[in-house]
C-alpha positions in Angstrom: 23.1 37.1 42.2 22.2 40.8 41.6 25.4 41.3 39.6 24.6 38.3 37.4 21.1 39.6 36.8 22.5 43.1 35.8 24.9 41.5 33.4 22.1 39.4 31.8 19.9 42.5 31.5 22.7 44.5 29.9 23.5 41.6 27.5 19.9 41.5 26.4 19.7 45.2 26.0 22.7 45.1 23.7 21.1 42.4 21.5 23.7 39.8 22.5 21.1 37.0 22.6 21.4 35.2 19.3 18.2 35.1 17.1 16.9 31.6 16.8 18.1 30.5 20.3 14.7 29.2 21.1 13.6 26.1 23.0 10.4 24.2 23.4 8.5 25.1 26.5 6.4 22.5 28.4 3.3 23.3 26.4 5.3 22.7 23.2 5.3 26.4 22.2 8.5 28.1 21.3 10.2 30.5 23.7 11.2 33.7 22.0 14.4 35.5 22.8 14.7 39.4 22.9 16.8 39.2 19.7 14.1 37.2 18.0 11.5 39.8 18.9 13.4 42.9 18.0 15.1 41.7 14.8 12.0 40.8 12.8 12.5 39.1 9.4 9.8 37.4 7.3 10.3 33.7 6.8 10.5 32.1 3.4 7.8 29.4 2.8 10.4 26.6 2.9 12.0 28.0 6.0 8.6 28.0 7.6 8.1 24.4 6.8 11.5 23.5 8.3 10.6 25.5 11.5 7.3 23.5 11.8 9.1 20.2 11.2 11.5 20.6 14.1 9.0 21.3 16.8 7.5 17.8 17.1 7.2 17.0 20.9 9.8 14.5 22.3 7.0 12.5 23.8 5.7 11.8 20.4 9.1 10.6 19.3 9.5 8.3 22.4 6.0 6.9 21.8 6.7 6.0 18.2 10.1 4.4 18.9 8.5 2.4 21.8 5.8 1.1 19.5 8.4 -0.1 17.0 10.3 -1.8 19.8 7.2 -3.4 21.2 6.2 -4.8 17.8 9.7 -6.3 17.5 10.7 -7.3 21.1 13.8 -9.2 20.0 15.2 -6.4 17.8 18.5 -4.8 18.6 19.0 -1.0 18.4 20.6 -1.4 15.0 17.6 -3.5 13.8 15.2 -0.9 15.2 17.0 1.8 13.3 16.7 -0.2 10.1 13.0 -0.6 10.7 12.7 3.2 11.2 14.7 3.7 7.9 12.3 1.4 5.9 9.3 3.1 7.5 10.7 6.6 6.6 11.4 5.7 3.0 7.9 4.1 2.6 6.2 7.3 3.9 8.0 9.8 1.7 8.0 7.5 -1.4 4.3 6.9 -1.1 3.6 10.7 -0.7 5.9 11.6 -3.6 4.3 9.0 -6.0 0.7 10.0 -5.0 1.4 13.7 -5.5 3.0 13.0 -8.9 0.1 10.8 -10.0 -2.5 13.4 -8.9 -0.6 16.2 -10.7 -0.7 14.2 -13.9 -4.5 14.0 -14.0 -5.8 16.4 -16.7 -8.4 17.9 -14.4 -5.7 19.1 -11.9 -4.4 22.5 -13.0 -0.8 23.7 -12.7 -1.6 25.9 -9.7 -3.2 22.9 -7.9 -0.2 20.7 -8.8 2.2 23.1 -7.3 0.1 23.3 -4.2 0.1 19.5 -4.0 3.9 19.5 -4.4 4.3 22.1 -1.6 2.4 19.8 0.7 4.7 16.9 -0.3 7.7 19.1 0.6 6.2 19.7 4.0 5.7 16.0 4.5 9.3 15.3 3.5 10.7 17.8 6.1 8.3 16.6 8.8 9.1 13.0 8.2 12.9 13.7 8.0 12.9 15.5 11.2 10.8 12.8 13.0 13.1 10.1 11.6 16.3 11.9 12.7 15.0 12.5 16.2 13.8 8.8 16.4 17.3 7.7 15.5 18.7 10.0 18.2 16.2 8.5 20.7 17.5 5.0 20.0 21.0 6.3 20.7 19.8 7.7 24.0 19.8 11.3 23.0 16.8 13.6 23.7 16.9 17.3 22.7 14.2 19.9 23.0 16.4 22.7 21.7 14.9 23.9 18.4 18.2 25.3 16.9 19.9 22.0 17.5 17.0 20.1 15.9 17.0 22.5 13.0 20.8 22.1 12.4 20.4 18.3 12.5 17.6 18.4 9.9 19.3 20.7 7.5 22.6 18.9 7.8 21.1 15.5 7.0 18.9 16.8 4.2 21.8 18.6 2.6 24.0 15.5 2.6 27.8 15.5 2.5 28.0 19.3 2.2 25.8 19.9 5.2 27.7 17.4 7.3 30.9 19.1 6.3 29.7 22.4 7.7 29.0 20.7 11.1 32.3 18.7 11.1 34.3 21.9 10.3 32.7 23.6 13.3 33.6 20.8 15.7 37.2 20.5 14.4 37.2 17.8 11.8 35.6 14.5 10.6 35.9 11.1 12.2 33.4 11.8 15.0 29.7 11.3 15.3 28.9 14.9 14.6 25.2 14.5 15.3 25.9 13.6 19.0 28.2 16.6 19.4 25.6 18.8 17.7 22.8 17.8 19.9 24.6 17.5 23.2 27.7 19.7 23.6 28.1 22.2 20.8 28.5 25.7 22.2 25.6 28.1 21.5 27.7 30.5 19.6 29.1 27.7 17.4 25.6 26.4 16.9 24.3 29.8 15.8 27.2 30.0 13.2 26.5 26.5 11.9 22.8 27.1 11.5 23.5 30.3 9.6 25.9 28.4 7.2 23.4 25.5 6.8 20.5 27.9 6.1 22.6 29.7 3.4 23.5 26.4 1.8 19.9 25.2 2.1 18.6 28.3 0.3 21.2 28.0 -2.5 21.1 24.3 -3.1 18.0 22.6 -1.6 15.4 25.0 -3.1 16.8 24.4 -6.5 16.6 20.6 -5.9 13.1 20.8 -4.7 12.1 23.1 -7.5 13.3 20.6 -10.1 11.4 17.8 -8.4 8.3 20.1 -8.3 8.5 20.6 -12.0 8.9 16.9 -12.6 5.7 16.1 -10.7 3.5 18.3 -12.9 4.7 16.6 -16.1 1.7 15.1 -18.1 1.0 11.5 -19.1 1.9 10.0 -15.7 5.6 10.9 -15.8 5.1 13.0 -12.7 4.4 9.9 -10.6 7.7 8.3 -11.6 9.7 11.5 -10.9 7.9 11.9 -7.6 8.7 8.4 -6.4 12.3 8.4 -7.6 13.0 11.9 -6.3 11.6 11.2 -2.9 13.6 8.0 -2.7 16.8 9.7 -3.6 16.3 12.5 -1.0 15.3 9.9 1.6 18.5 7.8 1.1 20.6 11.0 1.5 19.0 11.6 4.9 19.4 8.0 6.0 23.1 7.9 4.9 23.8 11.1 6.8 21.9 10.0 9.9 24.1 6.9 10.1 27.3 9.0 9.9 25.8 11.6 12.3 25.2 9.2 15.2 27.7 6.5 14.4 27.4 2.8 15.3 24.2 2.0 17.3 24.6 1.0 20.9 24.5 -2.7 21.8 21.7 -2.1 24.3 18.8 0.4 24.5 19.6 3.2 26.9 15.9 3.3 27.8 13.8 0.4 29.0 10.2 0.0 27.9 7.5 -2.1 29.6 6.4 -5.1 27.5 2.6 -5.7 27.6 1.6 -9.1 28.8 -0.3 -11.2 26.2 
């Protein structure tokens, strides 16, 4: 035991702990590794939004899925996932349209419009993370590990290219990469995948969100249309990738919930 402790201490001293290897503690705060503390780098605004989105407590995810199941007691796992998909699209489309409409009002200046659009982006990431984790819950997968959650969110938001990064890391396509990512991907591989996804995210997703942001501040009400259409397109990308990531839903729910007596 003493030898193992010495090895661990030496590894930490040499900075072998990978930055970003954080997990949610019982109080929902994020545990910081020595490498995180020593290798300080400022976060970009969008990177900060992603980080906030993936720290939603598992208990909140369980509670929401259980509510959907309770409202639809005869629904199969596949039907519950479809209900979650409709709910997810409704949330981000409503937000996108509302922000676009508000930005088109003459009294709202350009700076305020950009601020509104930034709020919309935050809602998109938070909703996408919650949706992906809810689908995982239906499949019987629970994960508190922040880097795994982050990789899942980035890969689904980035679409085919993001999924390809994960599939390449696990040795090819044809598998439910989301299950592998959340349950068995080695830490070193996960760190490499997150690095690749983050780089792709910065290069591609910021440009996409930037174009949508400009669209929402167009005058004469055009912004509302662009906001709704843009949010819908991004949402369908996340839904399509989540289906590929987790594969066919199970025939039965892995977790039983208590039905309230009427």
